[in-house]
N, C-alpha and C positions, 0 to 999 in steps of 0.2 A: 240178393242179392241183388248190387249193382249194380240205382245205378245209372248213371249216365247212359248205360247200355240200353235203357228202356225209355229215356225221356230226353229228347234233344233240345237243349237250350244253346244252340250253337252261335250265340252272340260273339263268342271270342274266336270263332274260327274265321280265318281270312279268306277261305275259299268256299265255294258252294258244293254241297254234296250232290253227286250225280246218281240218279236212281237207275237200277237195272231194268231192262225191258222184260215184260212178261212173256212167258212162253205162250204159243198159240195152240198147243195141244197138251194133253195130259199123259204122254208117254213118259217113261222113266229115263229117257236119254236127253242130254243137252243138245240143243240145235247148234249148228255151226255158226260162228259169228259172221255177220254179213260184211264187215269192213276190216276186221282184224284177222290176220292169218293165225290159225291156231298153232301155238308153239309146240316144239317137240316135248314129249312127255318127260317129266322130271328134268326140265332144262336147267334148273338151278345147280345140278351136279357139275356142270361145266362153267359155272359162274366164276369170274375172276374178281376176287375181293379187292376193293379199292383201299380200304382202311383196315388192314389186318390187326388182330389182337397181338400185342407184343409180349404180354405177360398174363397168362390165364389165371383167373380166380377159381380155385378148386372148392368143392364141397367140403364142409367140416368133416374131419376124420375122427375116429374113435366111436365109442358106444354112446347111444342116445342117453340123455339125462333122465332121471326119474321124475316124471311129470305127475302131479297129483291126479287121482281119478276124476273124470268129468261126470260120468253118468251116475245117477242115483242107484242105490242098491235095491232094485226092485225085488219084491218077494213074489209069491204065487198070487193067483187071482181066483175068485170063486167062479162057478160056472155061469152065473147070471151076468157078471161083469164081462167075462170072456165072450159070451154070446153077443152081447151088445157091441162090444168092441169089434168083433169080426163082422157083424152086420154093417157097421159103419165103414170098415175097411173095404168090404166088398162093394159098397155103394161108390166109393171113390174109384175103385178098379173099373167098375162099369162105366163111369164117366170118362176115364182114360180110354177105354176100349171104343167108346163112341167117337171120341175125337180122333183116335188112331185109325179107325175104320174110314172116317171121312178123308183123312190125309192119304191113306194107302190107296183108296179107290180112285181118288180124283187128282192127287198131286204127288204121287210116288216119285222120289228122286229130285223133286223141286224143294225149295226152301219152306214154303208154307202153302196151306190151302185157305181159300176164302170161305169162312164158315157160313156165310149167307148165300153167296152166289155160286160157290163151288169152283171158282176159278183158281188158277195157280199163281203163285207169287214167288219171285226170286229177289230177296232183299238182303241176303248175306252171302253173296258170291255165286249162288246157283249150284252149290254142292250138296244140297239136301240137308238144310239146317235142322228141320224137324226130325228127319231120319237119324242123324248122328246125335243130336241133342237128347233123343229119347232112348238111346241104346240101353243105358243103365237102368232107366225106369222099367223097361221091358224085363230086364233080368231080375230086378228087385221084386216085381210083381209076379214072378214065376212064369212068365210068358215065353218059354224057351223056344218054341217053334217060331214065334214072331221074331224073337231075338235073332235066331239063326238066319231067317229070311233077310233081316236088316243087315246082318254082318256080310252076307253075300252081296247085297246091294252096295254096301260101303266099299267093298273091294274094287268096285267098278268106278269109283269116284276118281276123276282126273284133276288133281290140284294144279296142273300146269296152266290151266286157263281159268280166269275169274271173270264173271260177267260184269263186275264193277271195275272201271278204270283205276279207281283208287281203293285199294284193299284196306279194310278196317282191321288193323292188327289186333286191337283189343277184342272185338267181337269174335274174330276168327280163333283167337286163343281160348277164350272162355267156353265157346260153344263147341267148336270142332276139336281142338286139341284136348280140352278138358273132357269132352264126351267120349273120345276114343280111349283116353287113358283110364277113365273110370270104368268103362266096360271091360277093359283089359284087366284091371285090378280086381274087380268084383268076380269075374269069371276065372280068377286064379291063373291067368295066362294060358287058358285052354284054347284061345283063338289068337294065334301069333299075328295074324293079318291086322289085328287092331293096333298092335304096337308098330307094325310096319307102316300103317297109314298115319299114325301119330308122328312118326319120324318124318314122313314125307311132308306133312303140313308144317311141322316145326322147322324143317330145313328151309322151306319156302319163307316162313316168317322170319327166320334168322337173318335173311338178307336185308330185312328192313332195319337191322341194327348196323349195317355197313355204312356208317356216317363218320365224319371227322372226330366227333366226341363219343362215338358208340352209343348215343342216345337214339332210340328207334324213330323212324319216320312213321308216325301213327296213321296217316292217310298215305299209304305207300303206293307209288306209281310202279306197279309190278312190270308193266310193259317197258317202261324206261329202264328199269333195272336189267331186264332181260336183254335189252339192246345196248347195255353198257353205259347208260347215263348216270353219272354220280349224283347222289342225293344227300341231303342233310336234314337234321331235325328241324322242326318248325319253331318260329317264335311264338306261335299261338297253339296251345295244346290243352286238352281237357285233363285235369289232374288224375281222375280215376283211370283213364285210359293209359296213362304213363305208369301209374303205380300199381296196377292190378294184373301183372303178368307173372309174378314170382312163383306162385304155388304150382302152376302147370309146368313151367320150364324147369323148376327144381325137381319135380317128380320125374320128368323125362330124363334128366341127368342121372338120377338115382337108378332108373331102370336100364339105361343104356351104358352107364359108366362113362359117358362123354361129358366133360365139364363145360363145354362151350355154351350150353343152354343156361346153366346156372350162372356162368360168368356174365352172360348178357343181361340178366335181370338184377344181379347183385350190383352191377355198376349203377343202375337206376337207384337202388336203395341207398347207396353211398351218397349220391347227389342229393336225394331227399333229406337224408339225415344232416348233411352239411348245411342245408338251407332251412332246417326246421325252425330255428329260432331267429331267422332273419326276415320273416314275413311281417306284414302289417298287423298280424295277430300271432305273436311268437308262440310256437308250440303246435300250431296248425298250419296247413298249407291252403292257399286260395284255390278257387275253382279253375282259374286260368293261369297257366304257367308258360314261361319261355324255356324250352328244353335246349335251345341252341346255345344261348349265352353261357350257362343257364341263369335265369333270373326269376325270382318268386315274389316280387314286390309290386307289380303293376296292378294286380287285382285286389279288390277290397272285400270280396265275398267269401264267407267261410261257413261250411255246413257239413252235415253227415248225409245230405240229400244228393240230388242229381248232380252229376259231374264230379263228385268227390268220394262218394260212399264206399266203394269197394277197396279203395286204397287203405282206409282205416281198418276195414274188415280183414284185410290180408296181413296186417301186422301180427296179431296173435296166431293166425292160421299158418303163416310162414314159420313162425317160431315152432309150432307143432311139426310142420313138415321137415324141419331141420333137426327134429329130436331134441329141441331145447339147447342145442349146442352153440347157438349164436344169441348173445344177450342183446344184440343190436335191436332186434324187433321188439323185445320187451321194453327196452328203454324208450324207443320211439312211441310205442303205444301209451306208456304211462305219462309221458310228457303231453301227448295230444289229449288224453283223457282228463288231465288236470285242468286244461283249458275248457274242454267241452262241458264239464260239470258246472263251471262258473258262467260260461257264455252261451251255451246252446240249449241246455235242458231247462224247461220251464213247466210250471204247473198251470194248466188251463182252468179258468173259472167255469165250472159246470153246474147244471141245475141241481144235481144230486150231491154235489160236493165231493166227488171222487178224488181220492189222493193218488193222482196219476201224473205222469210226465209226458211231455212231447219234446222231440228234438227239433229245435227251430233253426234259424239262420242268424249269423252275426255279420254286421257290416262295420268295418273299421273306417270311420269317417274322418278321423284326424289322429294326431299323435296321442295315444293312450285313451282315445274316445271310441268306444265300441257300442253300437246299438243292436239290441235284439229285435229281430223280426219274428213275431210269434206265429210262425207259419208251420203247418204240418204237411208233410209229403208222404205218400204211400211208400216211396223209396226209402225214407228214413226209418221205416218200421223194422228194418233189419237190425237196428241199433240195440234193441232190447236183448236179442239173442247174442249179439257180439259181446255186449258188456257182461252178460251172464257167463258166457263161455270163458272170457278172459278172467273173470273173477275166480274161476276154478283153476285155470292154468297158472295164473300169476299169484294166487292166494291173496285176493283182495275181497274179503268177505262182505264188506259194506256195499260193494258194487253189485252184488247179487240182488239186493233190494232195489237198486236203481234200474237194473235190467228188468225186474218184474214190473216196476212202475211204467217204464217206457213201453213195455209190451201191452200193459193194461190200457195205456193211452190210445194205442191203435185199436184195441178191442172196443173201447168206448166210441171211437170214430166210426167203426163198423155198425154198432148197434144203434147209433144215433140217427143214421140215415133211413129214410122211408123204405128204401130197397134192402136195407141190411148189409149194404156193401159200402166200403170206404171210398171217398173220392181221391183223385190224384193229388190235389193240393187244396188246402183250406187255411183260413186265417182264424185264429182263436184269440181269446183275451187272456193275457198272461197275468197271473197273480203276483203281486209284490208281497212275498211272505214276511218281509220285515214290517210292512205297514198293516197287513191283514193276514196273520198267521193261519187263521181258519179258512181263508179263501171262501168266504161266505157268498152265496148266490144273491145277485141283485140284478133285476132287469135294467136298472139305471147304469150299473157298471158294465153290464154285458153289451148293451146297445145304446150308445150315446153319441151325440153330435153337438154342435154349437147351440142348437135350438132345443135340445132335449132336456136341459135343466129345468125348463118351465113346464114340462109335460108330466102328467100323472103316470103312475105305474101302469094303469090300464091303457092309457094312450100309447105308452111306449111299447107295450106288448102287441097292440093292434098294428102299430107301425112296423114292428118286426115281422108280424104275420103277413102283412101286405107285401113286404119285400121278400117273403119266402125264406126268412132266416130260421135256422134250426137252433134251439137254445144251446148256447155255448159256442156257437160258430158265428164269427163276425162277418165272414165272407167265404163263399165257396169259389176259389180261384179257378179251379178246373174240376168239373163235376164228372169227368169220365173215369172208367175203370178199365184197365188194360190186361186183365187176367193176371195181375201181379202176385208174386209169391212172398213178399217181404214180411207181411204180418203173420202168415202161417209158419214161415220159417222161424220166427222168434218164438211162437207158441210151441212148435216142435222142440226147439232147443231147450226152452225152459222146462218143458215136460220131462225130457230126458235128464235134465240136470236136477230138478227138484222132486220129480215123481208126483206132482200135484195133479190128481185126477180131474179137478175142475177145468183144467186146461183142455182136456179132451172134449168136454161139453162145449166150451167156448169155441173150440176149433170146429166142432160139428155144426154149431149155429152158423158160423161163417160159411162152411161148405154148402149147407143147404140153401142159403141165400144166393151164393154165387152160382150154384148148379141150376137153381130155379130160373134165374134171369138170363144166364149166358148160353144156355143150351139151344141149339138150332137143329134142324133136321139133318144137317151135315156134320157139325162138330160143336164147338163152343166159340163164342165171339165176345169181343170187348163191348163195354156198355157206354152209351152216349151221355147219360145223366143219372147218377145214382141218387139224386135228391127227389126223384119221383118214384112212385110205387111200381110202375111198369116201364122201365127204361128200354129204349130202342137198342137192338143189338147191331153192332158195327161189323163190317165185313173184314175182320182182322183177328187172327189167332197166331200170335208170335210163338216161337218154338219153346219159350220158357214155360208156357202153360203145361205142356206134357213133360218137360225136363225138370221143372222146379215145383210149380204150384201143386200139381196133383201128386208129385212124389212126396212132398212134405206132408200133405194131407194123409197119404197112404201110410207113411212111416209113423205118423202120430197114432194111428190105430193098429199098428203092428206090434209084434213082440219086441221088447226093448233091445234084444241082442241083434236084431236085424239092422245091419250097418251101424254098429256101435260107435259112439263118439270117442271111445277110448282106443279105437282101431283105425278110424278114418277121419280125414279132413275134407269137408265139403268146400269145393271152390265156389265162386260167386254165382255160378250157374247150377248149383246144387249137385255137382258131380263129385261123388265120394272117392278120394284118392287115399291109398294106404299110407299110414304113418309109419315111420321107422321105429320099431320097438325093440 
């Protein structure tokens, strides 16, 4: 999942991000701000709207449409298979408990714990991101006592004050609002305080939509809003941040029967659809957009990767969340996918000749001239699962095979590294299947420069080895691993859709490599360089490790009816929300 939320390429942002100060102790309470007077609790209830909605867009009415089954019809399993599956599931649970223990003992109530130093970090408002993000994981893993402790702590969160002067609307939506709603849905409404806190944070976020054109201020000056300063959307916005709010806000409108949340996000969707065929690559949207004008033609970069990913992910998911009653999301997805098949997906040249796909990037360099950048990002690994899911929802059988190949492309990237873990970004060699249908392996085609034509194959291989190149990879642009979930997300989705047991083995190989290298005495940390056999562990553990990565691993080895895809929609932070059925 998502995502710009993990990988900051803020070249299009016209202002600097301000980082929150670290707490100096590890108690569960927030310190008083030194310069800013703490506002009254729930101050937004007295907020005077500058640009009121004159005509509210309501949720679709009527019964949900009949959507084709998504999950494979799993049969029984023999005792040997069950035992192995449960052993793997328990190993994942133990990894979660290790990280949870480190967070609970050293950073309870703060956003993150430093897995190497044991320090506390507030990176997402200071409201306890790991705490809220992990609620549904606790429930899914059957850790009810821990879940109830967390719910008690959640009730003490004061959303009236944020440690960041500019609130990130996207991150707050997917982590906090999504986490609260999923915990409420999974527990069947047994903890009403969860919905109450979801309404609190959503009502705060809703004020960010109080702009002249009702487009949200994505880096929102909450203190200015509190003091009555009018705001407007920015000329420079990240695509995914604007287009990935729909699932959470829609679910809240369904639960509260208040249409204002759905109205807010539906206005964004309408603007996106109006501009979908007016970009430099018609059918897709660029990474950077002007939400104030609005204008979608300045940026020439198009990808399913960082800064755009979850917008595309949410098209089929919002269709599910609306019970198939709006064809708008289906139409937008199908138009975008037609372009992606032609412009983004490529087969890399590999030593073993695997028939796989990578989702790359497209650059519109001129009128009708589009260049493929054969780049792989860990963030694009969600695409295999998305394409497979949509193939079932929208009855596009051929796309299921594309989803499989995209997922296998990420599995290949994992197993190719000395550490067994995929890097953040790499450059591969794209095959031209018109000129070379078999995509045959050749060191000369893999690694070539102006002087290489005169070199022998042996000399080429020595040159590649000297430069540390791994066969099939032209360059490792970013060798780090940040505990990301996208690859296991697609493996999980494909397993639930196809029932292919080999995916459990592939997922297990990924888990053992990740667990081996990331575990510290405190929790689990990001890796500095996956191209070496023993990478250094970084002092960083984002909340999506316990919210997403370990949840998807756990569900891969759980009974298929645990959080069924035919009953729930996962948001881009892996929070399962109930579908209308």
